[in-house]
C-alpha positions in Angstrom: 16.1 -11.5 -8.5 14.5 -15.0 -8.8 17.0 -17.7 -9.7 15.0 -19.4 -12.5 17.5 -22.2 -13.2 18.5 -23.0 -9.7 15.3 -24.3 -8.1 12.5 -26.6 -8.5 10.4 -24.7 -5.8 9.2 -21.2 -5.7 7.1 -19.2 -3.3 5.9 -15.6 -3.7 4.0 -14.2 -0.7 3.7 -11.1 1.6 1.2 -8.4 2.3 1.2 -6.9 -1.3 -1.2 -8.9 -3.6 -0.3 -6.8 -6.7 3.5 -7.4 -6.0 3.1 -11.1 -5.3 0.9 -11.6 -8.6 3.3 -9.6 -10.8 6.4 -11.5 -9.6 4.8 -14.9 -10.1 3.5 -14.0 -13.5 7.0 -12.8 -14.6 8.7 -16.0 -13.4 6.0 -18.2 -15.2 6.6 -16.2 -18.3 10.3 -17.0 -18.0 9.7 -20.6 -17.4 7.0 -21.5 -19.8 6.3 -18.5 -22.0 3.0 -16.4 -22.6 1.2 -19.5 -24.0 2.3 -22.5 -22.2 1.7 -26.0 -23.3 -1.1 -27.5 -21.1 0.9 -30.6 -21.1 4.0 -29.1 -19.4 2.2 -26.3 -17.3 -0.7 -26.9 -14.9 -2.1 -23.7 -13.5 -4.4 -24.1 -10.7 -6.6 -21.1 -9.5 -9.6 -20.8 -7.2 -12.8 -19.9 -8.8 -16.6 -20.3 -8.5 -16.1 -23.9 -9.8 -13.0 -24.7 -7.7 -13.0 -24.1 -4.0 -9.9 -23.4 -1.9 -9.8 -27.0 -0.6 -10.2 -28.5 -4.1 -7.4 -26.1 -5.6 -5.0 -27.3 -2.9 -5.9 -31.1 -3.4 -5.5 -30.5 -7.2 -2.1 -29.0 -6.6 -1.1 -32.0 -4.5 -2.5 -34.4 -7.1 -0.6 -32.5 -9.9 2.8 -32.5 -8.4 2.5 -36.2 -7.7 1.7 -37.0 -11.3 4.6 -37.4 -13.6 4.6 -35.0 -16.9 3.5 -36.3 -20.2 6.0 -37.1 -22.9 8.9 -37.0 -20.3 9.1 -33.1 -20.3 9.5 -31.0 -17.0 6.0 -30.1 -15.7 5.4 -26.8 -14.0 2.7 -26.7 -11.5 1.5 -23.2 -10.4 -1.0 -22.7 -7.5 -1.9 -19.1 -8.4 -3.4 -16.3 -6.2 -4.0 -18.7 -3.5 -6.1 -17.5 -0.6 -5.9 -20.5 1.7 -2.3 -20.3 3.1 -3.6 -19.1 6.5 -5.5 -22.5 6.7 -2.4 -24.5 7.4 -3.3 -25.6 10.9 -3.2 -28.9 12.6 -7.0 -29.2 12.3 -9.7 -28.1 9.8 -10.3 -29.1 6.2 -7.0 -27.9 4.8 -4.8 -29.6 7.3 -4.6 -32.9 5.4 -3.7 -31.5 2.0 -1.3 -29.1 3.4 0.5 -32.0 5.3 0.6 -34.0 2.1 2.1 -31.1 0.1 4.7 -30.5 2.8 5.6 -34.2 2.9 6.1 -34.2 -0.9 8.4 -31.1 -0.7 10.3 -32.6 2.3 10.8 -35.9 0.4 12.6 -34.0 -2.4 10.7 -32.7 -5.6 11.6 -34.8 -8.6 13.8 -33.6 -11.4 10.8 -33.5 -13.8 8.4 -31.4 -11.5 8.6 -27.7 -10.8 6.2 -26.2 -8.2 5.3 -22.4 -7.9 3.2 -21.2 -5.1 1.9 -17.6 -5.0 -0.5 -15.8 -2.6 -0.7 -13.6 0.5 -1.0 -14.7 4.0 1.3 -17.6 4.5 2.4 -18.1 8.2 6.2 -17.8 8.4 6.1 -20.1 11.5 4.5 -22.9 9.7 6.0 -25.9 8.0 5.3 -24.9 4.4 7.1 -21.6 4.6 10.1 -23.1 6.4 10.4 -25.9 3.7 10.2 -23.3 0.9 12.9 -21.1 2.6 15.1 -24.1 3.2 14.9 -25.7 -0.2 13.5 -23.2 -2.6 13.5 -19.5 -3.8 11.2 -17.3 -1.6 10.2 -13.8 -2.6 8.2 -11.6 -0.2 6.4 -8.3 -1.1 5.2 -6.1 1.6 2.8 -3.4 1.0 3.8 0.0 2.3 1.8 1.2 5.3 0.9 4.8 6.1 2.1 4.3 9.6 5.6 3.5 8.4 8.1 6.4 8.6 9.3 5.9 4.9 6.2 4.7 3.2 6.6 7.3 0.4 10.2 6.1 -0.4 9.2 2.4 -0.3 6.2 3.1 -2.5 8.6 4.9 -4.9 11.0 1.9 -5.0 8.0 -0.3 -5.8 6.9 1.9 -8.8 10.4 2.1 -10.1 10.9 -1.6 -9.8 7.6 -2.3 -11.9 8.7 0.3 -14.4 12.0 -1.5 -14.9 10.3 -4.9 -15.2 8.2 -3.3 -18.1 11.3 -2.1 -19.8 10.5 1.5 -19.4 12.3 4.5 -17.7 10.3 6.9 -15.3 11.5 10.3 -14.5 12.0 10.8 -10.8 9.4 13.7 -10.5 7.0 11.3 -12.2 7.6 8.7 -9.5 7.0 11.3 -6.9 3.8 12.2 -8.5 2.6 8.7 -8.6 3.3 8.3 -5.1 1.1 11.2 -4.2 -1.7 10.0 -6.5 -1.7 6.4 -5.5 -0.8 6.5 -1.8 -0.1 2.9 -0.7 -2.4 1.4 -3.3 0.0 -1.0 -5.0 -2.9 -2.7 -7.0 -3.1 0.5 -9.1 0.5 0.6 -10.1 0.3 -1.9 -13.0 -2.8 -0.2 -14.7 -1.4 3.3 -14.2 2.0 2.2 -15.8 0.2 0.6 -18.6 -1.7 3.9 -19.4 1.5 5.9 -19.1 3.4 3.5 -21.5 0.6 3.7 -24.0 0.4 7.5 -23.8 4.0 7.9 -24.1 4.4 5.7 -27.1 5.3 2.3 -25.9 8.2 0.5 -24.3 11.6 2.3 -24.5 10.2 5.7 -23.9 10.5 7.7 -20.7 7.5 8.2 -18.6 7.4 11.8 -17.8 5.8 14.0 -15.1 3.7 15.8 -17.7 2.4 12.6 -18.9 1.6 11.3 -15.4 -0.4 14.5 -14.7 -2.3 14.2 -17.8 -3.4 10.5 -17.5 -3.1 9.6 -13.8 -5.7 10.7 -11.3 -5.5 9.9 -7.7 -8.1 8.7 -5.1 -9.7 11.8 -3.7 -9.6 10.7 0.0 -6.0 9.7 0.0 -4.6 12.7 -1.7 -6.6 15.2 0.5 -5.1 13.1 3.5 -1.7 14.0 2.0 -2.5 17.6 1.8 -3.7 17.5 5.5 -0.4 16.0 6.5 1.6 18.6 4.6 -0.4 21.3 6.3 0.2 19.6 9.6 4.0 19.7 8.8 3.8 23.3 7.8 5.3 22.5 4.5 3.8 25.2 2.3 5.7 24.1 -0.8 4.3 20.6 -0.7 0.8 21.9 0.1 0.7 24.1 -3.1 2.5 21.2 -5.1 -0.1 18.8 -4.0 -3.0 21.0 -4.7 -1.8 21.6 -8.3 -1.4 17.8 -8.6 -4.9 17.2 -7.3 -6.7 20.0 -9.3 -5.0 19.4 -12.5 -7.5 18.1 -14.9 -10.0 17.5 -12.1 -13.5 17.4 -13.4 -15.0 18.7 -10.3 -12.2 20.9 -8.6 -14.7 22.6 -6.3 -15.6 19.3 -4.7 -11.9 18.3 -4.5 -11.2 21.5 -2.5 -14.0 20.6 -0.3 -12.5 17.3 0.4 -9.1 18.9 1.2 -10.8 21.3 3.6 -12.6 18.6 5.5 -9.5 16.4 5.8 -7.3 19.2 6.8 -10.0 20.2 9.5 -10.0 16.6 10.8 -6.2 16.8 11.1 -6.4 19.7 13.3 -9.1 18.2 15.5 -7.0 15.3 15.9 -4.0 17.5 16.9 -6.1 19.1 19.5 -7.1 15.7 20.8 -3.3 14.7 20.9 -2.5 17.8 23.1 -5.4 17.1 25.4 -4.2 13.5 25.7 -0.6 14.5 26.3 -1.7 16.9 29.2 -3.9 14.1 30.6 -1.1 11.8 30.7 1.5 14.3 31.6 3.7 13.5 28.5 5.8 16.1 27.1 7.5 14.6 24.2 5.7 12.9 21.1 7.8 9.8 21.2 6.8 9.4 24.8 3.1 9.4 23.6 3.7 6.8 21.2 5.3 4.5 23.6 2.6 5.1 26.2 -0.2 4.2 23.7 1.6 0.9 22.9 1.3 -0.1 26.7 -1.9 1.6 27.7 -4.2 -0.5 29.7 -7.5 -1.5 27.9 -9.6 0.1 30.7 -7.6 3.5 30.3 -8.2 3.5 26.6 -11.8 3.0 27.2 -12.2 5.8 29.5 -10.2 8.0 27.0 -12.6 7.1 24.2 -15.6 7.8 26.5 -14.1 11.3 26.9 -14.0 11.7 23.0 -10.4 11.1 22.6 -10.9 8.7 19.7 -7.0 8.8 18.8 -6.1 6.4 21.6 -7.5 3.7 19.2 -5.1 4.8 16.3 -1.7 3.3 15.5 0.7 4.7 18.0 3.2 5.8 15.4 0.5 7.7 13.7 -0.4 9.5 16.9 3.2 10.2 17.6 3.4 11.9 14.1 0.3 14.0 14.9 1.9 15.0 18.2 5.1 16.2 16.4 2.8 18.2 14.0 0.8 19.6 17.0 4.0 20.9 18.5 4.5 23.0 15.3 1.5 25.1 16.3 0.6 27.1 19.3 -2.6 26.4 21.1 -4.3 29.6 19.8 -3.0 28.8 16.2 -4.8 25.5 16.4 -8.0 26.8 17.5 -7.8 29.7 14.9 -7.0 27.0 12.2 -10.2 25.1 12.9 -12.2 28.3 12.7 -10.6 29.2 9.5 -11.4 25.9 8.0 -14.9 25.9 9.3 -15.5 29.3 7.8 -13.9 28.4 4.5 -15.9 25.3 4.1 -19.2 27.3 4.2 -17.7 29.9 2.0 -17.0 27.4 -0.6 -20.6 25.9 -0.1 -22.1 29.3 -0.7 -19.8 30.4 -3.6 -18.3 27.3 -5.4 -16.6 29.5 -8.0 -14.5 31.1 -5.4 -13.3 27.8 -3.9 -9.7 28.0 -5.2 -9.2 31.5 -3.9 -10.8 30.5 -0.5 -8.4 27.4 -0.3 -5.3 29.3 -1.1 -6.2 32.1 1.5 -6.8 29.5 4.0 -3.3 27.8 3.5 -1.5 31.1 3.9 -3.5 32.2 6.9 -2.9 28.9 8.8 0.7 28.4 7.8 1.4 32.1 8.4 3.5 34.6 6.4 6.7 33.6 8.3 6.3 30.0 7.0 5.6 31.2 3.6 8.9 33.2 3.5 10.9 30.2 4.8 9.8 28.1 1.9 
């Protein structure tokens, strides 16, 4: 939680531009209101008419100028894209140095500085000064390669909902995670749609409402299905299928996307097993560690042999290896054949696509897995 009254310096940064922007906007609303007086608030943002260099120079000039009428002036460098330009040379070096000198000397009592934007280098002077003498909030975008990306994305959705003064049902959070994947930029607009649909602030955002108005990115949700199949999680596959097809304008096309992504997943698992055999590795974790230290020439030879997975994130390959161990060799080959035949069946008879997909799922996962669910 930002300490509004206790600092004259604020930095919002990280790898999540949506989270950075939302937090900075929330602070500015607390500091100066929704319609700030231009005499006490100077918002500086890059545009076609204001370059990165000019925005930084204008910020330095603004914080060095006392406010009119003796009130406290808030200077906001908004959505700044040039933090990575804080180097010893280059066109941004001099204004960055001047800004750092100003902060280090002590920000006057009648000036408040707010900086927001992604890409700041934590090793550089500006970040260290903000950390030592101001309030720093960092927002990191969940990454698919992270073990708990779904949990982290769910926490972000819940936090944004609280910021908007609404409650969101746990199953609605789970649904939005499936729909949005790691796209944090879509959280705000999807929540706004849900709030309007459910009757405004104070209402609970429900699963039924989320299914009605929030649609996912086809490529990502199809990827999520592929992962659920790889984990032999029948219940999740069926749940994701219902979520994807609910209200889908072109369900047949969506099913083709799920088949393609699932087939790609099995091709990747076969590659993983080939790589494990080639490198004499037995455990998935060993494979992940091996890829982190694999020599460039060894990776190149593997790529030339068609093992493109050596270029993927080691953790993702490790997860694929864990999935591959859930299937026998013949099961993997049979799954690829089933998906190939199912794809052409959907092409030739689109009206039967859902029947074909359900049949594929049960054939690939097996009746024993279905009973365990």
